[in-house]
C-alpha positions in Angstrom: -7.8 -14.3 1.0 -5.4 -16.0 -1.4 -7.7 -19.0 -1.5 -10.4 -16.7 -2.7 -8.0 -14.8 -5.0 -8.5 -13.9 -8.7 -9.4 -17.0 -10.9 -7.2 -16.8 -14.0 -6.2 -13.3 -12.9 -5.5 -12.6 -9.3 -6.4 -11.6 -6.0 -5.9 -7.9 -4.8 -2.8 -7.9 -3.0 -2.4 -7.4 0.8 0.5 -6.0 2.6 3.5 -8.0 3.6 5.3 -6.1 6.3 6.2 -7.9 9.5 6.0 -6.6 13.1 7.7 -7.8 16.1 5.6 -8.4 19.2 6.5 -6.4 22.1 8.6 -7.6 25.3 6.4 -8.0 28.4 4.8 -4.6 29.5 6.6 -2.7 32.1 5.4 0.8 32.7 2.8 2.3 30.0 3.4 5.8 28.7 0.8 7.8 26.8 2.1 9.4 23.8 -0.2 12.3 22.4 0.3 13.1 18.7 -0.6 16.7 17.6 -0.5 18.7 14.6 2.0 21.5 14.9 -0.1 23.9 13.0 -3.2 24.1 15.4 -2.5 21.6 18.0 -5.4 19.3 16.6 -5.0 15.6 17.5 -3.7 13.2 14.7 -5.8 9.9 14.5 -3.9 7.0 13.1 -0.5 8.3 13.5 2.0 5.4 13.9 4.0 5.1 17.2 6.9 2.7 16.9 9.0 1.3 19.6 12.6 1.1 17.7 13.7 -1.3 20.4 11.1 -4.2 19.8 9.5 -3.1 16.5 6.0 -2.9 18.2 3.7 -0.3 16.5 0.5 1.2 17.7 -1.9 3.7 16.0 -3.2 6.8 17.8 -7.1 6.8 18.4 -9.3 9.9 17.9 -7.6 12.1 20.6 -4.2 11.3 19.2 -3.1 9.0 21.9 -1.3 5.7 21.9 0.5 3.7 24.6 4.0 2.5 24.8 5.8 0.6 27.4 9.1 1.5 29.2 11.4 -0.9 30.8 12.2 -0.7 34.4 15.7 0.7 33.5 17.3 2.3 30.5 15.6 4.4 27.8 13.5 3.5 24.7 13.5 5.3 21.3 10.2 6.1 19.9 9.5 7.1 16.3 6.2 8.9 15.7 5.3 9.4 12.2 2.2 10.3 10.1 1.6 10.6 6.3 2.3 14.1 5.1 4.4 15.1 8.2 7.9 15.0 9.2 8.4 12.0 11.7 9.9 12.7 15.1 12.1 10.4 17.2 11.8 10.5 21.1 14.1 9.0 23.6 12.1 8.2 26.6 13.0 7.1 30.2 11.3 7.1 33.4 13.3 9.8 35.0 12.4 12.4 32.4 8.9 11.6 32.0 6.4 14.5 32.6 4.6 14.2 36.0 6.4 11.0 36.7 4.8 9.4 33.9 1.2 10.3 34.9 1.0 13.1 32.2 1.2 12.6 28.4 4.2 13.0 26.4 3.1 15.4 23.8 4.6 15.3 20.2 4.0 17.9 17.8 4.6 17.0 14.0 5.1 19.5 11.2 3.5 19.1 7.9 6.0 18.7 4.9 4.3 17.7 1.8 7.6 17.0 0.1 10.2 15.8 2.5 13.3 13.6 1.6 13.7 10.6 3.5 16.8 10.6 5.8 18.5 7.6 4.3 18.7 7.4 0.5 16.4 4.7 -1.0 18.2 2.0 -2.9 16.9 0.1 -6.0 18.1 -2.5 -8.4 21.9 -1.9 -9.1 21.4 -2.0 -12.7 18.5 0.5 -12.9 19.1 3.6 -15.2 19.5 6.8 -13.2 16.5 8.9 -12.5 16.8 12.4 -14.0 18.3 14.9 -11.5 15.2 17.0 -11.8 12.9 14.1 -10.9 15.1 12.4 -8.2 14.3 14.3 -5.1 10.4 13.7 -5.7 11.1 10.0 -6.6 12.9 9.4 -3.3 10.1 11.1 -1.5 7.3 9.3 -3.2 9.0 5.9 -2.6 9.6 6.5 1.0 5.8 7.3 1.5 4.7 4.4 -0.3 6.7 2.4 1.9 5.4 4.2 5.1 1.7 3.8 3.8 2.4 0.0 3.3 3.8 -0.4 6.9 0.8 1.7 8.4 -1.7 -0.6 6.6 0.0 -3.7 8.1 -0.3 -2.1 11.7 -3.9 -1.0 10.9 -5.2 -4.5 10.0 -3.4 -6.1 12.9 -5.0 -3.2 15.4 -8.4 -3.5 13.6 -8.8 -6.8 12.0 -11.9 -7.0 9.7 -13.8 -8.9 7.1 -14.2 -7.7 3.7 -17.2 -8.6 1.1 -16.3 -8.2 -2.4 -17.9 -8.9 -5.8 -16.3 -10.3 -8.6 -17.6 -9.9 -12.1 -15.7 -11.8 -15.2 -16.7 -11.0 -18.9 -15.3 -13.3 -21.5 -15.4 -12.8 -25.1 -14.9 -15.3 -28.1 -12.6 -14.7 -31.2 -15.5 -12.8 -32.7 -15.4 -10.4 -29.9 -18.8 -11.2 -28.7 -19.8 -11.8 -25.1 -19.3 -15.4 -24.3 -20.1 -15.4 -20.5 -20.8 -12.8 -17.8 -20.4 -14.1 -14.4 -20.9 -12.5 -11.0 -19.7 -13.9 -7.6 -19.9 -12.6 -3.9 -16.9 -13.5 -1.8 -15.8 -12.8 1.8 -12.4 -12.7 3.3 -10.3 -11.8 6.3 -7.9 -8.8 6.4 -5.1 -11.3 7.5 -5.8 -13.4 4.4 -6.4 -10.8 1.8 -3.9 -11.3 -1.0 -0.8 -12.8 -2.0 2.9 -11.8 -1.5 5.1 -10.6 -4.1 7.3 -13.6 -5.5 10.2 -12.4 -7.7 10.2 -14.5 -11.1 6.7 -16.3 -10.3 4.4 -13.2 -10.9 2.6 -15.4 -13.6 1.7 -18.8 -12.0 0.7 -21.4 -14.6 -2.1 -24.0 -13.8 -3.7 -26.6 -15.8 -6.7 -24.6 -16.3 -5.3 -21.2 -16.9 -3.0 -18.9 -14.9 -3.1 -16.6 -11.9 -1.5 -13.2 -11.2 -1.3 -11.4 -7.8 -2.5 -7.9 -8.8 -0.2 -5.1 -7.7 -1.2 -3.6 -4.3 0.3 -1.1 -1.7 1.8 -4.3 0.0 4.0 -5.0 -3.2 5.0 -1.4 -3.5 6.2 -1.2 0.1 7.9 -4.3 -0.2 11.8 -4.0 -0.3 12.0 -7.2 -2.3 10.0 -5.7 -5.0 12.3 -2.8 -5.4 15.3 -5.2 -5.7 13.7 -6.3 -8.9 12.4 -2.9 -10.1 13.5 0.6 -11.1 11.8 3.8 -10.5 11.9 5.4 -13.9 10.7 8.9 -13.2 8.3 11.0 -10.9 6.1 14.0 -11.6 3.3 16.2 -10.0 0.2 15.9 -12.2 -3.1 17.8 -12.3 -4.1 21.3 -11.7 -3.5 23.5 -8.8 -5.6 22.5 -5.8 -6.1 18.8 -7.2 -2.5 17.5 -7.7 -1.3 14.2 -7.4 2.4 12.7 -7.3 2.8 10.1 -10.0 5.8 7.7 -9.4 6.6 5.4 -12.3 8.4 2.1 -12.2 9.4 -0.8 -14.4 11.1 -4.3 -14.0 14.8 -4.1 -13.6 16.6 -5.1 -16.8 18.2 -8.0 -14.9 14.8 -9.3 -13.6 13.7 -12.8 -14.6 10.2 -13.9 -15.6 7.1 -11.6 -16.4 6.9 -8.7 -13.9 4.9 -5.3 -13.2 5.4 -1.9 -14.7 3.0 0.9 -13.8 2.4 4.1 -11.9 1.4 4.8 -8.2 -0.5 8.0 -7.8 -0.7 9.9 -4.3 -2.5 12.9 -3.1 0.3 15.6 -3.0 -0.9 17.1 0.3 -1.7 14.0 2.3 0.5 11.4 0.6 -2.4 9.0 0.7 -2.3 6.2 -2.3 -5.3 6.8 -4.6 -4.7 4.7 -7.6 -2.3 2.1 -8.9 -2.2 1.8 -12.8 -0.5 -1.4 -13.8 0.7 -3.5 -16.9 2.5 -6.9 -17.0 5.8 -6.8 -18.8 5.7 -10.1 -20.6 8.9 -12.4 -20.4 7.5 -15.8 -20.9 5.9 -18.0 -23.8 2.9 -19.1 -21.7 0.2 -17.1 -20.0 -1.3 -13.8 -20.9 -0.1 -12.0 -24.1 -1.0 -8.7 -22.5 -2.5 -7.7 -19.1 -3.4 -4.1 -18.0 -5.7 -2.6 -15.2 -5.8 -0.3 -12.4 -6.8 -0.5 -8.6 -8.6 2.4 -7.1 -8.6 2.9 -3.1 -11.0 4.0 -0.2 -10.0 5.6 3.0 -12.1 3.7 5.7 -10.3 5.5 8.4 -7.9 8.7 8.4 -5.0 8.3 6.2 -5.4 4.5 5.7 -5.9 3.2 2.1 -7.6 -0.1 1.3 -8.7 -1.4 -2.3 -11.9 -0.1 -3.4 -11.9 -1.8 -6.9 -9.4 -3.5 -9.2 -10.3 -3.7 -12.9 -8.1 -5.8 -15.0 -8.2 -7.1 -18.5 -6.1 -9.4 -20.7 -5.6 -11.0 -24.0 -4.9 -14.7 -24.5 -3.1 -14.3 -27.8 -1.3 -11.7 -29.6 -2.5 -10.0 -33.0 -0.7 -10.9 -36.2 1.8 -8.7 -37.9 0.2 -5.3 -38.7 -3.1 -6.1 -36.9 -4.2 -4.3 -33.7 -5.0 -5.9 -30.4 -8.8 -5.3 -30.3 -10.9 -6.0 -27.4 -9.5 -7.9 -24.6 -10.6 -11.4 -24.3 -11.4 -11.2 -20.5 -12.3 -8.3 -18.3 -12.6 -8.7 -14.6 -14.0 -6.2 -11.9 -13.4 -6.8 -8.1 -15.1 -4.5 -6.0 -15.2 -3.8 -2.4 -18.8 -3.9 -1.0 -18.3 -3.7 2.6 -15.6 -3.8 5.4 -16.8 -5.1 8.8 -14.6 -4.9 11.7 -14.2 -8.0 14.0 -12.9 -6.4 17.1 -12.2 -2.6 17.9 -13.4 0.1 15.6 -10.9 2.5 14.1 -11.5 6.3 14.3 -13.8 7.7 11.4 -14.9 4.2 10.6 -17.4 5.0 7.8 -15.8 4.2 4.6 -15.0 7.4 2.7 -14.1 7.1 -1.1 -10.7 8.5 -1.8 -11.4 11.7 -3.9 -10.6 11.1 -7.6 -8.6 13.8 -9.5 
């Protein structure tokens, strides 16, 4: 959808997380993923063949297929947001029922689990406080996992998205100059633009464009090579808690770039909201740009954009003056998601709870 993206501001971003096509299929093996607490099936758990990089999502019954070569073994990683992942080594000789019966995997829910490998960020980043570091590592790992799962989802269940874009422009007297509405349609594989270091603000003869921050960027290692995690905290009251991960551009990063907060549900790790502001490092383009993206969950533990509100100022105020109302306000709202092939489990769009 990059060709249908934000005019002056930007399109909602989509994921950039490559998968590798599987090798020719040999013997199919069914993996059944269950919750360790009650043996309930886990839909949309991700099953990854670490040999090929091939990924599959489980169906309503918690089952997905992987393929084993005629000889040797395959290591499979099974993971679900909010659960500890499990690695399995599979080979024909050790399969239950000679491969006729499913291989059962039970995942244990661990709301706050540190990743097995320390997450690296830009080398010049200030150290995160010791009290916040464990939560920051956990939150960052969950963001990346959610990004990869979304990429698997949109490849498994390609869809079209209908959006409404409303743009309100004001003049210098703060009076409404224009109020325009447009409806657009795009495909999941075209939805959004990748993160380009140093090129977040792209200048054109008629204005500028900015790819708005989305889960894809937050899961992109390149983004974290140019950004720093500043802190992490748990916000909200008991029973309605969210994890807030704060980030800012690296001191060595070039060009204007994003600062903001990603908020995730503390029990499911599902992304609920991204609040963003543009850190200006150039003379042309907006003087200030802020906004947020909220998400809906069209299927179990998969987040897609519900709406993005962005507002910006073309000129900075004079000395001692306040910013006043923004020059432009733009709202992009998802109206409908229509699947082109298979339909995912729990396909009725369900808004992510707002806390």
